[in-house]
C-alpha angles and dihedrals in degrees: 000000000000121000118193116192097159123040099193123045102168086228092120098047092103094052099266132110136194123250125214087260090062092249121127126231136172113276088239093058115129092242091054091047089052098052091037089057090049086055090050090052089051090054091050089051088052089059091048089053090062088067100036130106119239098271094047091044091054092051091047091048090056090047092051090054090048090052090057087051088050092050090051089049094051096045092056110067113227092227098041140089112295092023091124108084094008117149108262134181107258131215089244090066092053090045091053089056090051092052091050092047091050093049094049095041091054088067096050131086115239116266123253094183142018116275126240115218109263142052095128133015091251092052093046091053091045089054090049090051089047091056091049089050089052090053090050089050091053091051093047089048090053090047091050089055090054105036139018114266142156102284090203085074090064092046091050093053092047091052092042093059088052090048093052090049093052092042089052089056091044094054089047087078091280093309099311091111095044113130107227125212113243106203112228093357094142102045 
């Protein structure tokens, strides 16, 4: 468990931050950008939860906890000090997302068009969170090309963006409030 007794340390005042390995890197390092964007996605999900029903809120609460696990995973390099025993995203977390996606998707009509973010406040915020997750996924993909990391982290983010999309449709009264794209409608 983490215990925070001091919020500021002044350790980052010169533009560096500490990793879970104890090493220090610039705050603009790709690894920091990746887990920082995961944190941003978590905050967007927090906003969506304010508009969610009980079942969606429970799913999103589990996801927020997973995203802290993912941040811990990404801030501890796989080939660095303290890598052994580090908290890592596990396949079971990705599999849980898949089960939830399948259950929600079974209640939705197939799509005949792309969806515009909106319909309801909850869906709009879920689509915002989905786009932040996609950005995190791109950064983690770039990081994986440069350094060794737990590839389950990348799988989790990929599945999470799908989950948020399907959940957005689900909270839009099972898709009946979805706003469909009309190609070329404003020409």
